[in-house]
C-alpha positions as CSV (number, residue, x, y, z in Angstrom):
1,G,-3.3,-104.3,-104.2
2,K,-1.2,-101.2,-104.2
3,I,-0.3,-99.6,-107.4
4,E,3.3,-98.4,-107.6
5,P,3.5,-95.0,-109.4
6,K,5.5,-95.0,-112.6
7,A,7.5,-92.2,-114.1
8,E,4.4,-91.2,-116.2
9,H,2.3,-90.8,-113.1
10,F,5.0,-88.5,-111.5
11,S,5.3,-86.6,-114.8
12,C,1.5,-85.9,-114.9
13,M,1.4,-84.8,-111.2
14,I,4.4,-82.5,-111.7
15,D,2.8,-80.9,-114.7
16,L,-0.4,-80.4,-112.8
17,L,1.4,-78.9,-109.8
18,C,3.4,-76.6,-112.1
19,R,0.2,-75.4,-113.8
20,A,-1.4,-74.7,-110.4
21,G,1.6,-72.6,-109.4
22,L,2.6,-75.2,-106.7
23,L,6.3,-75.1,-107.7
24,D,7.8,-76.1,-104.4
25,E,5.5,-79.1,-104.2
26,A,6.5,-80.1,-107.8
27,E,10.2,-79.8,-106.9
28,E,9.6,-82.0,-103.8
29,L,7.9,-84.6,-106.0
30,I,10.8,-84.6,-108.5
31,D,13.2,-85.1,-105.6
32,K,11.3,-88.3,-104.7
33,M,12.0,-89.6,-108.2
34,R,15.7,-90.1,-107.4
35,N,15.8,-93.7,-108.7
36,E,14.4,-92.8,-112.1
37,S,16.7,-92.6,-115.1
38,D,18.2,-89.3,-116.2
39,G,16.1,-89.5,-119.4
40,T,13.0,-89.5,-117.2
41,L,14.2,-86.6,-115.0
42,V,15.1,-84.2,-117.8
43,P,11.6,-83.6,-119.1
44,V,10.1,-83.0,-115.6
45,Y,13.0,-80.7,-114.7
46,C,12.4,-78.8,-117.9
47,S,8.7,-78.6,-117.1
48,L,9.5,-77.1,-113.7
49,L,12.1,-74.7,-115.2
50,S,9.4,-73.5,-117.6
51,A,7.0,-73.0,-114.7
52,A,9.7,-71.1,-112.8
53,R,10.0,-68.8,-115.8
54,N,6.2,-68.3,-116.0
55,Y,6.0,-67.4,-112.4
56,G,9.2,-65.3,-112.3
57,N,10.9,-67.6,-109.8
58,V,14.6,-67.0,-110.5
59,E,15.8,-68.8,-107.4
60,L,13.9,-72.0,-108.3
61,A,15.1,-71.8,-111.9
62,E,18.7,-71.6,-110.8
63,R,18.2,-74.6,-108.5
64,V,16.6,-76.6,-111.2
65,A,19.3,-75.7,-113.7
66,G,21.9,-77.0,-111.2
67,K,20.0,-80.2,-110.8
68,L,19.9,-80.6,-114.6
69,E,23.7,-80.2,-114.7
70,R,24.0,-82.9,-112.0
71,V,22.2,-85.5,-114.2
72,E,24.9,-84.6,-116.7
73,V,22.6,-83.7,-119.5
74,S,23.6,-80.9,-121.9
75,D,20.2,-79.9,-123.0
76,S,20.1,-76.6,-125.0
77,S,16.4,-76.1,-124.3
78,A,17.2,-76.0,-120.5
79,H,19.8,-73.3,-121.1
80,T,17.4,-71.4,-123.3
81,L,14.7,-71.6,-120.6
82,L,17.1,-70.4,-117.9
83,A,18.2,-67.5,-120.1
84,S,14.5,-66.7,-120.6
85,V,14.0,-66.7,-116.8
86,Y,16.7,-64.1,-116.4
87,A,15.3,-62.0,-119.3
88,S,11.9,-62.0,-117.7
89,A,13.1,-61.1,-114.2
């Protein structure tokens, strides 16, 4: 039978893609998680935001920050990461 991927599978894949510098692919995979709960999306968005900082990708960081706002989460760590992206640019 076919195994349906769970949030944990997506999270692991997104982390691996981020570590490999495949940030666009990681973002696409997160976009496929639309029916996941906000609580599941926040950590993977933060992981991608951190990777954007590490790779100096300000455009991606701004997009991810906007997506975090849309899931209506006020996460201070996300704001701190975005500020760090700007400081590193």
